[in-house]
C-alpha positions in Angstrom: 0.0 0.0 0.0 1.4 3.3 -1.1 1.9 6.2 1.4 1.5 9.9 0.8 4.6 12.1 1.0 3.2 13.5 4.3 2.9 10.1 5.9 6.4 9.2 4.8 7.8 12.5 6.2 6.2 11.9 9.6 7.4 8.3 9.7 10.9 9.4 8.9 10.8 12.1 11.6 9.7 9.6 14.2 12.4 7.1 13.1 15.1 9.8 13.4 13.8 10.8 16.8 13.8 7.3 18.2 17.1 6.4 16.6 18.7 9.6 18.1 17.5 8.8 21.7 18.3 5.1 21.3 21.9 6.1 20.3 22.1 8.4 23.3 20.7 6.1 26.0 21.3 2.6 24.6 19.3 0.3 22.4 18.5 -2.4 25.0 15.0 -2.5 26.4 14.8 -0.1 29.4 18.4 1.0 29.0 18.8 4.7 29.9 15.3 4.8 31.3 16.4 6.9 34.3 17.2 9.8 32.1 13.7 9.9 30.7 11.8 9.6 34.0 9.3 12.5 34.2 6.9 14.3 36.6 3.7 12.3 36.7 0.8 13.7 34.7 -1.3 14.3 37.8 1.4 16.6 39.2 1.8 18.4 35.9 -1.9 19.0 35.7 -1.9 20.4 39.2 0.9 22.8 38.3 -1.0 23.9 35.3 -4.2 24.6 37.2 -2.7 26.2 40.3 0.2 28.1 38.9 -0.4 28.4 35.2 2.5 26.1 34.2 2.5 25.7 30.4 6.1 24.7 29.6 8.7 22.0 30.6 12.3 23.2 30.7 13.8 19.8 30.4 11.9 17.2 28.5 11.8 15.2 25.2 9.0 14.2 22.8 9.1 10.8 24.6 8.2 12.1 28.1 6.7 15.6 27.7 3.3 16.3 29.1 3.0 20.0 28.1 2.7 20.9 24.4 5.7 23.3 24.8 9.0 22.1 26.1 12.8 22.5 25.9 14.9 19.5 24.8 18.3 18.4 23.9 17.9 17.9 20.1 16.1 20.8 18.4 16.6 19.4 14.9 14.6 16.2 15.6 12.4 17.3 18.4 11.0 20.6 17.0 8.4 18.7 15.0 7.0 17.4 18.2 6.8 20.6 20.3 10.4 21.4 21.3 11.5 25.0 21.3 15.2 24.1 21.7 17.7 24.0 24.5 16.8 25.5 27.9 20.2 27.1 28.1 19.9 28.8 24.7 16.3 30.0 25.0 16.1 33.8 25.5 14.6 35.1 28.7 11.7 36.7 27.0 10.7 33.4 25.3 9.9 31.7 28.6 6.2 31.7 29.4 4.7 32.9 32.7 5.2 29.6 34.6 7.4 26.6 33.9 8.2 23.2 35.4 11.9 22.5 35.5 13.3 19.0 36.2 16.8 18.9 34.9 18.8 15.6 34.7 20.2 14.7 38.1 23.8 15.9 37.5 25.0 18.4 40.0 26.9 20.7 37.6 24.0 20.8 35.2 21.4 21.4 38.0 23.6 24.3 39.3 23.8 25.9 35.8 20.0 25.6 35.5 19.4 27.1 38.9 21.6 30.1 38.1 19.9 30.7 34.8 16.5 30.6 36.6 17.7 33.2 39.1 18.9 35.4 36.3 15.5 35.1 34.5 13.6 35.9 37.8 15.9 39.0 38.3 14.6 40.4 35.1 11.0 39.2 34.8 7.9 38.2 36.7 7.7 34.5 36.3 7.3 31.2 38.3 9.5 28.1 38.1 8.5 24.9 39.9 11.7 22.8 40.4 11.7 19.0 40.5 15.1 17.9 41.7 16.6 15.3 44.1 16.6 16.4 47.7 20.3 15.7 48.2 22.2 16.9 51.2 25.5 18.9 50.8 24.8 19.6 47.2 25.5 23.1 45.9 22.9 23.0 43.2 20.1 21.9 45.6 21.2 24.4 48.2 21.1 27.1 45.6 17.5 26.3 44.8 16.4 26.0 48.5 18.2 29.2 49.6 17.4 31.3 46.6 15.9 34.7 47.5 13.2 33.9 45.0 12.2 30.7 46.8 8.6 30.8 48.1 8.2 27.2 49.1 9.9 23.8 49.5 8.3 20.3 49.7 10.4 17.2 50.3 8.9 13.9 49.1 10.2 10.7 50.8 11.3 8.2 48.2 8.7 5.6 49.3 5.8 8.0 48.9 6.1 9.1 45.3 6.8 7.8 41.8 7.9 9.1 38.4 6.4 8.6 35.0 8.3 6.2 32.8 9.6 8.2 29.9 9.6 5.2 27.6 5.8 5.1 27.2 6.1 4.0 23.6 7.8 0.8 24.8 5.7 0.0 27.9 3.5 -3.0 27.5 2.2 -3.4 31.1 0.3 -0.9 33.1 2.4 -1.7 36.1 5.5 -0.4 34.3 4.1 3.0 33.4 5.5 4.5 36.6 8.8 3.9 38.5 9.3 4.2 42.2 12.0 6.6 43.4 15.5 5.8 44.6 16.0 9.2 46.3 13.8 11.9 48.1 12.5 14.5 45.7 12.4 18.3 46.3 9.6 20.4 44.8 10.7 24.0 45.1 8.7 27.1 44.0 10.8 30.1 42.8 8.7 33.1 41.8 8.6 36.8 41.3 5.0 36.8 40.2 3.3 36.9 43.6 2.8 33.1 44.0 2.2 32.1 47.6 2.4 28.5 48.7 -0.2 27.4 51.3 -0.7 24.2 53.3 -3.2 23.1 50.8 -0.6 23.5 48.0 1.8 21.2 49.8 -0.9 18.6 50.5 -2.2 18.6 46.9 1.2 18.4 45.5 2.2 15.5 47.7 -1.0 13.7 46.8 -0.4 14.1 43.1 2.9 12.3 43.3 1.7 9.3 45.3 1.7 5.8 43.8 -1.6 4.7 42.3 -3.5 2.2 44.5 
């Protein structure tokens, strides 16, 4: 059966996308999965409703929830919603509120935290950080102690889970989420007047809990 040029083009783009990420993370089933774990959809929806979050600062077409996101490979990912690298995106191009969950690499997280502080020094925006709650880590301390920080919530590793970023390879419902190996910090940095209440903490904690 013949395919239209449009169908072939889309298929090629999908193949290039998957091949690129398989090359980066490994071709074996589940290999590199940790780098594609993502904030669960329930938590993303809560961020959208409560704080107006409409953009993910670190994502890929494989694990993004929001229609707009930054990713590593603009050439392959732009056809699926990516606006390019977080570090290259101009300050004025960031929307009013963003979720930011960088890869768990201390140097990269510190670079991301410093860029967010620079953005907040110039604009009225909100960033919701999702990072490991590590002790004695400069990048995490920078987020917690930022003058723009309006709230911190620590999730114990046994009380929350992440979305498996390899949804296109998941065959069992039980594999769609992964339990955590470290506590997670949810931190709100804002210059747009956001105030975090007890209800905010409770609802955020609940949105991360494992499904019954």
